[in-house]
C-alpha positions, 0 to 999 in steps of 0.5 A, a space after each residue: 671149359 671144354 675138353 678139346 679132345 672131344 673136338 674133331 678137326 672140323 669142329 675145332 675149325 668151326 669154333 675158331 671161325 665162330 670166334 672170328 679167328 682163322 679156322 686153319 688154327 685148328 690144324 696148328 692145335 691138332 699138331 701140338 696136341 697129337 703130334 707134340 703131345 702138348 699138355 697146355 697152350 702156353 708152349 704153343 709158340 706159333 700162336 699169339 699170346 692173346 690166342 693162347 690166353 683165349 684157348 686156356 680160358 676155353 679148353 682143357 687138354 686132359 690126361 687120365 690119372 694113372 692109378 696103377 701100373 704093372 710090368 711083366 717080365 716079357 715087357 708087357 705093361 698094364 695101366 689102370 686109369 682112373 677117370 674123372 667120375 671115379 670109374 676105372 679102365 685098363 690099357 695094355 702096352 704089348 712089346 713086339 719085335 720092333 714096335 709096341 701095340 697098345 690095347 685100349 678100352 672103349 667102355 667102362 665094363 661091358 654089357 655083352 656078358 661073355 662067360 669067359 670074360 672077366 670084364 663081364 663080371 663087373 657089368 656095364 657102367 657106361 661108354 667112354 667118351 672119344 676123349 677118354 679113348 684118345 687119352 689112352 693113346 696120348 698118355 701111353 705115348 707120353 709114358 713111353 716118351 719118358 723112356 725115350 721110346 715113344 716113337 715105337 708105338 705103331 699099332 692100336 687094337 680096340 680089344 680092351 674093356 667093352 664092346 667097341 661097336 656098342 659105343 660106335 659114335 665115340 669109337 668112330 670119332 676117336 678113329 678119325 683122330 687116331 688115323 689122321 696122318 696129317 694132324 692127328 695121332 698119325 697111325 696108319 689105318 692098317 695098323 688099327 684094329 677094331 674087335 667085336 663080338 659081332 654087332 652086325 648093324 654097326 659092323 656094316 657101318 664100320 666097313 662103310 665109314 672107315 678103312 681100319 681092320 676088323 677082328 671078330 671074336 668067334 670062339 665057337 663053331 656051332 650056335 649052342 656053344 657060342 650062345 653059351 659063351 657069348 649071349 650076343 649069338 642068340 641075336 646074331 647067330 653064326 649063319 648071319 654073322 658069317 654072311 655079314 663077314 662075307 659081305 663086309 667092305 674092306 680093301 682088296 688085300 685086307 682080311 677079317 681076323 677071326 679070334 678064337 679063344 681055345 678053352 679046354 673041353 669046350 671048343 678045342 676038339 679036332 671036330 671044332 677045328 674041322 668045323 672052323 675050316 668049313 665055317 670061314 671058307 666063304 670069307 677072306 679071313 685069317 685066324 688068331 688062336 688064343 689059349 684061354 688066360 685062366 683066372 680064379 674068377 672064371 671057371 674055364 681052363 686053358 688047353 695044353 700047348 700040345 692041344 693048341 698046336 694040334 688045333 693050329 695044325 689042322 687049320 694049316 693043313 687045310 690052307 687056312 691062314 692061322 697063327 697062335 697069338 701068345 698070351 703076354 703078361 701072364 705074370 701080371 694082371 694083363 688079361 682084360 679086367 684083371 687089374 680092375 678086379 683087384 679093386 673089387 669093382 
């Protein structure tokens, strides 16, 4: 039995053709799976009974197992999914003013070993398949539909567990389905964002292969601090990272988002803010400032609200497009890796 979520539309069309059936059937199947969120083939009423039986014998349409769910007072929902091999991943559903954003994982654990990240404490186990990436979205839409709110999920961010560009092929395959506005999950590419610690070769490929948004986890303005926070900086130092960002292929109106987690006493001074302005000046960019989300498993502390505001004002006064991204779900385990950490993994 094949996992049908692992098939791209052309691959599924080729499967039908090999079986002596019309390849356009792939479009019908995609509509049922991704637009109507079907769980099985029996209800696919525009397919003949014999074809439905053939599909049922050949394919599964999997769901992830929801192991745990927590909901914050602000409406943020954290899902802990158990995979077929017993590993766990997390997704976070974030309520915005008039829609939901879903933060999804791309790996079980992470190999980047960023010192501020709880996911890194559990180490790296494996890449997620394209099916496992897509299933997080299908299942979140399904859970929302049970509350009659499924149509409000409009934004996808690859900012959960793992480094998306270290799992490039499966992430790119999933993005094709996510942004297939005819037969897939129908998300506009401008509402899909891939976040990276800065894997430069894969960044270049992402700009070439897709038109989704790019976010770069920056978090420091000089190499010594960034290498301490993010070991990837030893291979791809700031000079090379910023040059790759300057050359990154994107639509004329798009900007790269630099994510900057403010950590008290580490990267939150006036001097850091001024260096940040100078550092990103050559790049079409905007800045998301995020106060560090404290955990008893990570030693760093969050700056005060006033310190965050002062840092932001320095950027704004120098015409940098910047916002403070509020950390939601603080009353639950919504920071990446927190819910999984409760399992002791």
